[in-house]
TORMILO-66122 format. One record per residue (C-alpha): residue number from 1; x negated, y negated, z negated; residue in one letter. Coordinates in nm, 3 decimals. Example, Ala and Ser with C-alpha at 12.3 -4.5 7.8 and 13.67 -1.06 7.14 Angstrom:
residues 2
i=1&x=-1.230&y=0.450&z=-0.780&aa=A
i=2&x=-1.367&y=0.106&z=-0.714&aa=S
end
This chain:
residues 315
i=1&x=-0.321&y=-3.095&z=-3.206&aa=M
i=2&x=0.010&y=-3.022&z=-3.030&aa=P
i=3&x=0.096&y=-2.653&z=-2.978&aa=P
i=4&x=0.002&y=-2.493&z=-2.649&aa=F
i=5&x=0.281&y=-2.519&z=-2.395&aa=Q
i=6&x=0.289&y=-2.243&z=-2.132&aa=P
i=7&x=0.301&y=-2.379&z=-1.779&aa=R
i=8&x=0.459&y=-2.221&z=-1.474&aa=L
i=9&x=0.238&y=-2.192&z=-1.164&aa=P
i=10&x=0.302&y=-2.378&z=-0.840&aa=T
i=11&x=0.335&y=-2.223&z=-0.495&aa=H
i=12&x=-0.019&y=-2.338&z=-0.417&aa=S
i=13&x=-0.161&y=-2.171&z=-0.726&aa=E
i=14&x=0.017&y=-1.843&z=-0.650&aa=I
i=15&x=-0.109&y=-1.853&z=-0.289&aa=I
i=16&x=-0.468&y=-1.921&z=-0.392&aa=N
i=17&x=-0.459&y=-1.655&z=-0.663&aa=F
i=18&x=-0.329&y=-1.373&z=-0.441&aa=L
i=19&x=-0.568&y=-1.464&z=-0.159&aa=E
i=20&x=-0.862&y=-1.381&z=-0.386&aa=T
i=21&x=-0.753&y=-1.014&z=-0.374&aa=F
i=22&x=-0.691&y=-1.018&z=0.001&aa=L
i=23&x=-0.987&y=-1.156&z=0.198&aa=P
i=24&x=-0.929&y=-1.172&z=0.574&aa=P
i=25&x=-1.033&y=-0.870&z=0.780&aa=Q
i=26&x=-1.289&y=-0.969&z=1.042&aa=V
i=27&x=-1.184&y=-0.862&z=1.391&aa=G
i=28&x=-0.835&y=-0.754&z=1.282&aa=S
i=29&x=-0.503&y=-0.917&z=1.355&aa=F
i=30&x=-0.297&y=-0.944&z=1.039&aa=D
i=31&x=0.049&y=-1.076&z=0.967&aa=V
i=32&x=0.061&y=-1.444&z=0.862&aa=P
i=33&x=-0.005&y=-1.469&z=0.489&aa=F
i=34&x=0.250&y=-1.750&z=0.470&aa=L
i=35&x=0.516&y=-1.531&z=0.627&aa=Y
i=36&x=0.824&y=-1.739&z=0.544&aa=H
i=37&x=0.801&y=-2.090&z=0.403&aa=T
i=38&x=1.063&y=-2.344&z=0.293&aa=P
i=39&x=1.165&y=-2.568&z=0.583&aa=R
i=40&x=1.303&y=-2.877&z=0.413&aa=H
i=41&x=1.095&y=-3.195&z=0.466&aa=P
i=42&x=1.037&y=-3.263&z=0.097&aa=S
i=43&x=0.877&y=-2.923&z=0.031&aa=Y
i=44&x=0.538&y=-2.956&z=-0.133&aa=N
i=45&x=0.364&y=-2.629&z=-0.235&aa=P
i=46&x=0.148&y=-2.816&z=-0.486&aa=A
i=47&x=0.457&y=-2.939&z=-0.674&aa=R
i=48&x=0.701&y=-2.647&z=-0.630&aa=S
i=49&x=0.704&y=-2.440&z=-0.950&aa=L
i=50&x=0.751&y=-2.064&z=-0.964&aa=V
i=51&x=0.945&y=-1.890&z=-1.242&aa=S
i=52&x=0.985&y=-1.548&z=-1.074&aa=R
i=53&x=0.772&y=-1.352&z=-0.827&aa=I
i=54&x=0.872&y=-1.025&z=-0.660&aa=V
i=55&x=0.628&y=-0.759&z=-0.535&aa=F
i=56&x=0.747&y=-0.497&z=-0.287&aa=S
i=57&x=0.607&y=-0.288&z=-0.004&aa=I
i=58&x=0.901&y=-0.361&z=0.228&aa=T
i=59&x=1.209&y=-0.587&z=0.215&aa=P
i=60&x=1.456&y=-0.337&z=0.070&aa=T
i=61&x=1.803&y=-0.407&z=-0.069&aa=A
i=62&x=1.650&y=-0.447&z=-0.414&aa=G
i=63&x=1.422&y=-0.722&z=-0.285&aa=V
i=64&x=1.716&y=-0.933&z=-0.167&aa=Y
i=65&x=1.888&y=-0.877&z=-0.501&aa=T
i=66&x=1.578&y=-0.997&z=-0.686&aa=A
i=67&x=1.534&y=-1.294&z=-0.450&aa=L
i=68&x=1.893&y=-1.411&z=-0.488&aa=N
i=69&x=1.931&y=-1.343&z=-0.860&aa=H
i=70&x=2.197&y=-1.582&z=-0.994&aa=N
i=71&x=2.010&y=-1.651&z=-1.317&aa=A
i=72&x=1.710&y=-1.780&z=-1.122&aa=T
i=73&x=1.751&y=-2.152&z=-1.067&aa=Q
i=74&x=1.426&y=-2.202&z=-0.881&aa=R
i=75&x=1.371&y=-2.031&z=-0.544&aa=P
i=76&x=1.168&y=-1.712&z=-0.581&aa=V
i=77&x=0.827&y=-1.619&z=-0.441&aa=V
i=78&x=0.793&y=-1.270&z=-0.289&aa=C
i=79&x=0.493&y=-1.071&z=-0.170&aa=F
i=80&x=0.540&y=-0.795&z=0.092&aa=L
i=81&x=0.301&y=-0.545&z=0.246&aa=H
i=82&x=0.511&y=-0.453&z=0.552&aa=R
i=83&x=0.735&y=-0.755&z=0.609&aa=P
i=84&x=0.856&y=-0.701&z=0.966&aa=W
i=85&x=1.213&y=-0.601&z=0.876&aa=A
i=86&x=1.268&y=-0.914&z=0.666&aa=L
i=87&x=1.612&y=-1.066&z=0.727&aa=D
i=88&x=1.530&y=-1.433&z=0.687&aa=R
i=89&x=1.899&y=-1.528&z=0.682&aa=R
i=90&x=1.940&y=-1.322&z=0.364&aa=S
i=91&x=1.660&y=-1.507&z=0.183&aa=V
i=92&x=1.762&y=-1.777&z=-0.063&aa=K
i=93&x=1.698&y=-2.128&z=0.064&aa=H
i=94&x=1.361&y=-2.259&z=-0.054&aa=G
i=95&x=1.205&y=-1.916&z=-0.115&aa=S
i=96&x=0.844&y=-1.845&z=-0.024&aa=L
i=97&x=0.755&y=-1.506&z=0.129&aa=I
i=98&x=0.388&y=-1.402&z=0.140&aa=L
i=99&x=0.259&y=-1.097&z=0.327&aa=A
i=100&x=-0.055&y=-0.896&z=0.396&aa=S
i=101&x=-0.088&y=-0.576&z=0.593&aa=H
i=102&x=-0.445&y=-0.514&z=0.712&aa=Q
i=103&x=-0.626&y=-0.673&z=0.419&aa=S
i=104&x=-0.395&y=-0.506&z=0.166&aa=F
i=105&x=-0.466&y=-0.167&z=0.325&aa=D
i=106&x=-0.840&y=-0.230&z=0.320&aa=A
i=107&x=-0.877&y=-0.363&z=-0.035&aa=H
i=108&x=-0.583&y=-0.241&z=-0.243&aa=L
i=109&x=-0.507&y=0.114&z=-0.127&aa=T
i=110&x=-0.775&y=0.375&z=-0.054&aa=V
i=111&x=-1.068&y=0.213&z=0.122&aa=G
i=112&x=-1.298&y=-0.064&z=0.003&aa=W
i=113&x=-1.112&y=-0.071&z=-0.330&aa=N
i=114&x=-1.373&y=-0.181&z=-0.581&aa=V
i=115&x=-1.131&y=-0.206&z=-0.873&aa=E
i=116&x=-1.006&y=0.150&z=-0.824&aa=L
i=117&x=-1.364&y=0.278&z=-0.801&aa=A
i=118&x=-1.450&y=0.098&z=-1.125&aa=R
i=119&x=-1.152&y=0.251&z=-1.305&aa=R
i=120&x=-1.259&y=0.596&z=-1.191&aa=L
i=121&x=-1.603&y=0.549&z=-1.340&aa=G
i=122&x=-1.810&y=0.455&z=-1.035&aa=A
i=123&x=-2.110&y=0.224&z=-1.051&aa=N
i=124&x=-1.960&y=-0.037&z=-0.817&aa=V
i=125&x=-2.261&y=-0.267&z=-0.830&aa=D
i=126&x=-2.438&y=-0.022&z=-0.600&aa=F
i=127&x=-2.138&y=0.093&z=-0.396&aa=A
i=128&x=-2.201&y=0.140&z=-0.024&aa=L
i=129&x=-1.949&y=0.037&z=0.241&aa=C
i=130&x=-1.826&y=0.263&z=0.519&aa=I
i=131&x=-1.759&y=0.014&z=0.795&aa=Q
i=132&x=-1.633&y=0.043&z=1.152&aa=G
i=133&x=-1.326&y=0.224&z=1.278&aa=Y
i=134&x=-1.191&y=0.279&z=1.631&aa=K
i=135&x=-1.256&y=-0.039&z=1.830&aa=D
i=136&x=-1.334&y=-0.263&z=1.530&aa=N
i=137&x=-1.694&y=-0.239&z=1.412&aa=S
i=138&x=-1.630&y=-0.482&z=1.123&aa=D
i=139&x=-1.337&y=-0.297&z=0.967&aa=R
i=140&x=-1.403&y=-0.168&z=0.614&aa=K
i=141&x=-1.254&y=0.178&z=0.572&aa=I
i=142&x=-1.411&y=0.298&z=0.249&aa=G
i=143&x=-1.680&y=0.302&z=-0.012&aa=L
i=144&x=-1.920&y=0.559&z=-0.149&aa=V
i=145&x=-2.054&y=0.515&z=-0.502&aa=A
i=146&x=-2.237&y=0.715&z=-0.762&aa=K
i=147&x=-2.046&y=0.781&z=-1.082&aa=L
i=148&x=-2.198&y=0.612&z=-1.385&aa=A
i=149&x=-2.172&y=0.951&z=-1.559&aa=T
i=150&x=-2.108&y=1.279&z=-1.373&aa=P
i=151&x=-1.762&y=1.419&z=-1.444&aa=R
i=152&x=-1.595&y=1.756&z=-1.426&aa=L
i=153&x=-1.386&y=1.784&z=-1.109&aa=L
i=154&x=-1.072&y=1.870&z=-1.305&aa=S
i=155&x=-1.119&y=1.564&z=-1.528&aa=S
i=156&x=-1.175&y=1.326&z=-1.234&aa=L
i=157&x=-0.875&y=1.466&z=-1.049&aa=A
i=158&x=-0.661&y=1.401&z=-1.356&aa=E
i=159&x=-0.788&y=1.043&z=-1.377&aa=M
i=160&x=-0.684&y=0.994&z=-1.015&aa=I
i=161&x=-0.335&y=1.128&z=-1.084&aa=R
i=162&x=-0.305&y=0.887&z=-1.375&aa=T
i=163&x=-0.396&y=0.595&z=-1.149&aa=E
i=164&x=-0.146&y=0.702&z=-0.883&aa=F
i=165&x=0.150&y=0.774&z=-1.111&aa=A
i=166&x=0.113&y=1.151&z=-1.088&aa=G
i=167&x=0.034&y=1.175&z=-0.717&aa=A
i=168&x=-0.279&y=1.358&z=-0.604&aa=G
i=169&x=-0.324&y=1.707&z=-0.461&aa=E
i=170&x=-0.665&y=1.860&z=-0.520&aa=L
i=171&x=-0.824&y=2.070&z=-0.246&aa=F
i=172&x=-1.126&y=2.239&z=-0.406&aa=A
i=173&x=-1.242&y=2.434&z=-0.102&aa=H
i=174&x=-1.540&y=2.598&z=-0.265&aa=F
i=175&x=-1.367&y=2.721&z=-0.581&aa=A
i=176&x=-1.275&y=3.088&z=-0.606&aa=P
i=177&x=-1.080&y=3.036&z=-0.930&aa=S
i=178&x=-0.926&y=2.773&z=-1.156&aa=E
i=179&x=-1.216&y=2.818&z=-1.397&aa=A
i=180&x=-1.462&y=2.724&z=-1.123&aa=A
i=181&x=-1.267&y=2.403&z=-1.056&aa=V
i=182&x=-1.275&y=2.310&z=-1.424&aa=A
i=183&x=-1.651&y=2.369&z=-1.446&aa=D
i=184&x=-1.748&y=2.196&z=-1.117&aa=A
i=185&x=-1.930&y=1.866&z=-1.167&aa=E
i=186&x=-1.893&y=1.559&z=-0.945&aa=V
i=187&x=-2.153&y=1.284&z=-0.925&aa=G
i=188&x=-2.042&y=1.082&z=-0.620&aa=V
i=189&x=-1.704&y=0.928&z=-0.534&aa=L
i=190&x=-1.586&y=0.839&z=-0.183&aa=A
i=191&x=-1.265&y=0.634&z=-0.147&aa=I
i=192&x=-1.161&y=0.645&z=0.218&aa=M
i=193&x=-0.883&y=0.499&z=0.430&aa=N
i=194&x=-0.933&y=0.755&z=0.710&aa=A
i=195&x=-0.976&y=1.132&z=0.711&aa=F
i=196&x=-1.132&y=1.270&z=1.026&aa=H
i=197&x=-1.439&y=1.495&z=1.060&aa=P
i=198&x=-1.640&y=1.185&z=1.154&aa=E
i=199&x=-1.556&y=1.016&z=0.823&aa=E
i=200&x=-1.653&y=1.326&z=0.625&aa=V
i=201&x=-1.990&y=1.327&z=0.804&aa=E
i=202&x=-2.042&y=0.956&z=0.741&aa=R
i=203&x=-1.972&y=0.995&z=0.369&aa=V
i=204&x=-2.227&y=1.277&z=0.342&aa=L
i=205&x=-2.487&y=1.085&z=0.541&aa=A
i=206&x=-2.437&y=0.775&z=0.324&aa=T
i=207&x=-2.469&y=0.975&z=0.000&aa=A
i=208&x=-2.783&y=1.153&z=0.123&aa=Q
i=209&x=-2.943&y=0.828&z=0.243&aa=L
i=210&x=-2.886&y=0.681&z=-0.103&aa=A
i=211&x=-3.051&y=0.985&z=-0.262&aa=G
i=212&x=-2.733&y=1.098&z=-0.440&aa=W
i=213&x=-2.720&y=1.442&z=-0.271&aa=I
i=214&x=-2.993&y=1.661&z=-0.123&aa=D
i=215&x=-2.837&y=1.817&z=0.184&aa=H
i=216&x=-2.590&y=1.706&z=0.451&aa=L
i=217&x=-2.418&y=2.043&z=0.451&aa=N
i=218&x=-2.339&y=2.053&z=0.079&aa=D
i=219&x=-2.068&y=1.819&z=-0.046&aa=G
i=220&x=-1.996&y=1.998&z=-0.375&aa=R
i=221&x=-2.091&y=1.694&z=-0.584&aa=R
i=222&x=-1.897&y=1.445&z=-0.370&aa=V
i=223&x=-1.524&y=1.389&z=-0.425&aa=L
i=224&x=-1.338&y=1.255&z=-0.120&aa=Y
i=225&x=-1.033&y=1.051&z=-0.225&aa=L
i=226&x=-0.789&y=0.953&z=0.050&aa=T
i=227&x=-0.421&y=0.908&z=0.130&aa=G
i=228&x=-0.244&y=1.151&z=0.360&aa=A
i=229&x=-0.373&y=1.508&z=0.388&aa=A
i=230&x=-0.492&y=1.569&z=0.745&aa=R
i=231&x=-0.566&y=1.928&z=0.843&aa=Q
i=232&x=-0.863&y=1.833&z=1.061&aa=Y
i=233&x=-1.009&y=1.637&z=0.770&aa=G
i=234&x=-0.948&y=1.921&z=0.526&aa=L
i=235&x=-1.116&y=2.164&z=0.765&aa=D
i=236&x=-1.421&y=1.937&z=0.793&aa=A
i=237&x=-1.440&y=1.898&z=0.415&aa=A
i=238&x=-1.411&y=2.275&z=0.367&aa=A
i=239&x=-1.710&y=2.335&z=0.595&aa=K
i=240&x=-1.934&y=2.136&z=0.361&aa=V
i=241&x=-1.764&y=2.249&z=0.036&aa=N
i=242&x=-1.644&y=1.894&z=-0.039&aa=M
i=243&x=-1.355&y=1.870&z=-0.289&aa=P
i=244&x=-1.078&y=1.639&z=-0.176&aa=T
i=245&x=-0.787&y=1.463&z=-0.345&aa=V
i=246&x=-0.502&y=1.339&z=-0.123&aa=C
i=247&x=-0.255&y=1.108&z=-0.297&aa=V
i=248&x=-0.026&y=1.033&z=-0.002&aa=G
i=249&x=0.032&y=0.714&z=0.193&aa=H
i=250&x=0.314&y=0.574&z=-0.020&aa=R
i=251&x=0.131&y=0.625&z=-0.350&aa=A
i=252&x=-0.164&y=0.422&z=-0.216&aa=C
i=253&x=0.058&y=0.127&z=-0.135&aa=E
i=254&x=0.235&y=0.144&z=-0.470&aa=E
i=255&x=-0.102&y=0.136&z=-0.650&aa=W
i=256&x=-0.185&y=-0.192&z=-0.475&aa=G
i=257&x=0.151&y=-0.347&z=-0.560&aa=M
i=258&x=0.129&y=-0.247&z=-0.926&aa=R
i=259&x=-0.224&y=-0.386&z=-0.945&aa=H
i=260&x=-0.127&y=-0.724&z=-0.798&aa=L
i=261&x=0.177&y=-0.745&z=-1.025&aa=A
i=262&x=-0.027&y=-0.667&z=-1.337&aa=Q
i=263&x=-0.301&y=-0.915&z=-1.250&aa=E
i=264&x=-0.034&y=-1.181&z=-1.199&aa=T
i=265&x=0.120&y=-1.104&z=-1.540&aa=R
i=266&x=-0.220&y=-1.140&z=-1.705&aa=V
i=267&x=-0.285&y=-1.471&z=-1.529&aa=R
i=268&x=0.057&y=-1.622&z=-1.608&aa=W
i=269&x=0.227&y=-1.445&z=-1.904&aa=P
i=270&x=0.519&y=-1.689&z=-1.886&aa=E
i=271&x=0.597&y=-1.593&z=-1.525&aa=L
i=272&x=0.865&y=-1.329&z=-1.460&aa=E
i=273&x=0.704&y=-1.059&z=-1.244&aa=V
i=274&x=0.934&y=-0.809&z=-1.074&aa=V
i=275&x=0.820&y=-0.489&z=-0.901&aa=E
i=276&x=1.057&y=-0.337&z=-0.645&aa=V
i=277&x=0.914&y=0.000&z=-0.544&aa=L
i=278&x=1.225&y=0.165&z=-0.407&aa=E
i=279&x=1.211&y=0.369&z=-0.088&aa=E
i=280&x=1.304&y=0.207&z=0.239&aa=E
i=281&x=1.638&y=0.318&z=0.383&aa=E
i=282&x=1.582&y=0.501&z=0.713&aa=P
i=283&x=1.733&y=0.320&z=1.014&aa=P
i=284&x=2.055&y=0.466&z=1.146&aa=K
i=285&x=1.995&y=0.656&z=1.472&aa=P
i=286&x=2.141&y=0.490&z=1.776&aa=R
i=287&x=2.382&y=0.701&z=1.982&aa=P
i=288&x=2.252&y=0.782&z=2.328&aa=D
i=289&x=2.414&y=0.640&z=2.641&aa=R
i=290&x=2.610&y=0.959&z=2.716&aa=K
i=291&x=2.757&y=0.966&z=2.367&aa=E
i=292&x=2.856&y=0.599&z=2.392&aa=Q
i=293&x=3.035&y=0.660&z=2.723&aa=L
i=294&x=3.221&y=0.961&z=2.582&aa=Q
i=295&x=3.335&y=0.759&z=2.281&aa=T
i=296&x=3.449&y=0.470&z=2.501&aa=A
i=297&x=3.645&y=0.708&z=2.730&aa=T
i=298&x=3.825&y=0.873&z=2.436&aa=K
i=299&x=3.913&y=0.532&z=2.291&aa=T
i=300&x=4.051&y=0.412&z=2.625&aa=E
i=301&x=4.261&y=0.728&z=2.671&aa=E
i=302&x=4.398&y=0.693&z=2.318&aa=G
i=303&x=4.494&y=0.332&z=2.381&aa=N
i=304&x=4.685&y=0.429&z=2.699&aa=K
i=305&x=4.883&y=0.692&z=2.510&aa=K
i=306&x=4.972&y=0.441&z=2.237&aa=D
i=307&x=5.089&y=0.189&z=2.495&aa=V
i=308&x=5.294&y=0.456&z=2.674&aa=G
i=309&x=5.479&y=0.544&z=2.356&aa=K
i=310&x=5.581&y=0.180&z=2.307&aa=Q
i=311&x=5.726&y=0.136&z=2.663&aa=I
i=312&x=6.079&y=0.280&z=2.714&aa=P
i=313&x=6.056&y=0.580&z=2.941&aa=G
i=314&x=5.681&y=0.592&z=2.899&aa=G
i=315&x=5.494&y=0.920&z=2.858&aa=A
end
């Protein structure tokens, strides 16, 4: 039998693979998944091979460097979460750019993230969905699940920090001391993509309806995991003694990118997978109209003086 020969994936295979992690969000407008495709007539995604794929939240300078790497003969595939600032003219000819915003937020940050819940010890087979947000009744914004084995709050918080590369601030509202935090036991996990008083109430109601807690006003055994810390959410959690871990918006997005990159490595070990997780450069502030006029006036006056010096008898 001839030895196994590793095979590079095609554009079509990469597209189909990543789409399994990013199902469409019902009732939500998302960016086109095929955000930038090769334009030449002979392009065939089923025959175009991929040797390098880049994962990044936004199209930073490092993304363009990775896309246009001189050692890469084949055009590169890139996946972006927030692709709007992409400079298509700076993308190597023949490259494929994929993108997902709404579905990525829903399934690969904090929200209906089944894989994250599984890693944190939740029984995901019986996870309950928190669905409906603002004007979209179909939007998934989180899950509530019972832990397979109750854990100490301090231990679960440390597991979360490990998942999010050290990010994760614990707000243990009920604890009068560090010892109380270490001894507190958590039996229910909520992973939420929103943090208002309404969401805190919905998590408690869902846990009580499932029989995982006894009272709506006691959230001691429920850990609320979310992104950005919102004071109104923290106040609502404090009222029901619910411990909360806030990992920050950026850390949530980076978790999703790292997860997609790792799953791609496992699927195609021969494929070069590049993660670009550098911070986006802030846009330069535009000068206001008054400042522009002042600059133009000074330039004009300077030019007149220069001209005057060159003319005999000039000022």
